[in-house]
N, C-alpha and C positions, 0 to 999 in steps of 0.2 A: 504493500500500500504506500509506503514512504517513497519508493522509487517511482511509482506511477504518479504520485502527487507532485514530486519535483519535476518530472518530465512534462506534466500538463498543468502546471500551477495556475495559469491564467484561466483555463477552462474549468478545472475542478473547483477552484476557490469560489466560483459562483454558486455552486450547489453543495459544497462541503466545507465546514469550518474546522481548521486544525489549530489546536492550542498546545503550546510547548510548556511542559511541566518543569519544575525546578531541577529535577534529576536529569533533564535532557530528553526525556521521553515525550511522545506526542499523544494527544487524545483527540478524537474526532467527535465533537459534542453536538454539532448541529448539521442536519442534512436536509436537502430539498429534493423531494421526489416529484417528478413531473409526469403527469398522465395526459395522453391525448384525448380530447373530447370531440364530439360531433358538433362543431361550431354552427353549422347550418341548421341542424335540428334544434339546437338551443336558441338560436337567434329568432326562429319562427315562434317559439313559445318559451318564455323565460321560466315557466313553471317546471320545465325539464331541468333547469339549473337547480331548483329547490329539491327536486327528486334526487338528482345526482349528489347534492350535498348531504342529504339524509343517508344515502347508501354509503358514502365515504365516511360519515360519522360512525356508522356501524362498524366499518372496517378498522378504524383506528381506535375503537373503544378498548380492545385488549392492551394496546400500547399505553393508554392513559391509566388503565387499571394496574399496570405494572410499574407506574411511576414515571413514565416518559411523557413529557408534554408533546402535543401534536396540534398543529393549526392547519385547517383546510381553507384554501382560498383560490379564487380564479377571477378573471374578468367578468365572466358570465354570472358567477355567484354574487359578485359585488353589484352588478347591474340589477340582478333580481332583488337583492336586499334594498337597493336604492329605490327601485320602482315600487316595491311594497311600502316603504316608508312614505314615498311621495303620494301614493294612492290613498293611504290612510289620512294624511294631512290634507290632501286635495278635497276629499269629501267634506271634511269639516270646514275647510276654507270656502268651498262652494256654497254651503248652507249659510255661512256667515255673510258671504258676499251678496247673496240674494236678499237676505234680510236687510243689509245696509242699503242696497240699491232700492228696495221697496220703501224703506224709511226716507231716504233722500228724495225720491220722486214724490212721495206723499207730501213732504214739506214743500217742495217746489210747486206742485200743482195746487196745494192748499192756498199758498200766498198768491199764486197767479190767478186761479180760477175758483177759489173757495170750495174745492172738492177734496175730500179725504180719500175717496175710493179710486180716482183715476190713476194715482201713483201705483197703487197695488195692482190694478188691472193691467197697467203697462208692463209690469214685471212678469205677468203670467206667460206671455210668449217666450220669454227668455228661459223660464223654468221648464217649459215644455220642450224647447229646443235642446236643452242639456239632456233631458230624458230620452229624446229621440236619438241623439247622436250616440249616447252610451248604449242604447238598445241596438242601434245599427252595428256598433263595434262588436257587440256580443253575438249578433246573428251571423255576421260575416267573419267571426273569429279573428278580429283585429286585436293584437295584444296591446296591453298597456305597457309602455316603456317610457324612458325619460323624455321622449319627444311627445308621444301621443297623450300622455297624462296631463299635459298643459292645455289640451284642446278645450276643456270645459271653461277654463278661465278666459281663453280667447273668445269663446262663444258668448259669455256674459258681457265681456268688455266691448266687443264689436257689435253683437246682436242687439243690445239694449238701445243703441242709437237709432236703429230702424223703428223700434216701437215708440220711442220718444217723438220722432218726427210725425208719426201717424196720430198719436194722441194729441200732440200740440196743435196740429192742423185741424183735427176734428173739433177741438174745443173752440178754435177761432171760427170755423164755419158754423158751428152750432150757435155762436153768439150773433151771427148775422142772419140766420134763417131758423124758423121754427120747424121746418120740414127736416126731420132727422135723416130720412133716406137721401134727400138731396144733399145735405151736408156731408154724409158719408160718401156719396158718389163723387163729389168734388174732391174729397180728401184722398180717396183711393186713386182716382183718375190722375190727379196732379202730383201729390206727394208720392203715391205708390209708383208712378212711372219713374220719378227721379231715384227712388230707392232701388228700383229694378236695375237701372243703369249702374248705380254705385255697387250694388251687390254682385252683379255679373262680372264687372271688371276685377273686383277683389277675389271672387271665386276663381277666375281665370289665372290670376297672379299666383294664388296658392296651389291651384291645380297643376301648374307647371312643375312643382316640386314632386308630384307623384311620378314623374318620369325619371327620377333619380335612381341610380343603380344601388344606392345605399338604402336598405329596407326601412329602417326607422324614419329616415327623411321622406321617403316615398309615402309611407303610411301617414305621417304627419301632414303632408301636403294634401293628400286625398281626403282625409278625415276633416281637416280644417275647412277645405273648400265645401265639403258636404254640409258641415255645421253652419257655414255662412248662408248656404242655399236654404237650409231649414229655417234660419233666422228670418230670411226674406219671406218665406211662405207663412211663417207664424205671424209676422208683423202685418202682412197684407191681407191674409185670409182669416186668421184666427182672432187677432186683436180687434178688428172691426166688429165682429160678432159680439164680443164681450162689451165693447163700448156702446153698441146699439142697445143691448139688454139694459145696461146701466142708465143710458140716456132715456129710454122709454119709461123705466121705473121712476126716474126723477121727474119726467114730464107728467106722468099720471099722479105722482105724489103731490105736485103743485096744484093739480085740479081738485 
């Protein structure tokens, strides 16, 4: 072993640590054992990295029980642990973000239009969009990774703008006309058309990323583009229905 170590010191020292004792002898106290893994299979589903880690933990248990410390690590395992932590915190952050958005819009629309409900109603399409995109990822088996886990935050941040434009324009049109259907028609026809142009250009920009040869980036681009398209649909088709229900209730209540 001593001869081999001296002959290949630069290579062996990367995986084996040698310590010289006081009596001139050598001990080899730390070793790195490298195993090849199916990187393509793990990259498609990071859950495979967690399964691999569990199996390796079972393999090194006898060493630990004998008093030898052992540490298992790899890039895929670190990615899996990072994604797991991000997913847990992302869900909590998403709920907190939706609450903050609803509260902020409620305050804004209350001072602007003296309405407490419009802010909450404006948040509904954003919440629906996040549910739709997570459901789509589940149906098409798109994994949560460091890139795709941020899609929900982008959905809230960019999608809420579309809803604000629709609600704001409807409240303006409603103040000019008592005909709710006419007010909503003008809102969707004018503001909805502008939102369509804005949404489609942004969808196209993120959609280009789906052509990347790097899987996480391609998945991020495709899912983000789809999330923005969902945001457009929710703002133009779902939000007006809720606004009309609220407006008709307020109109009947005044009578």
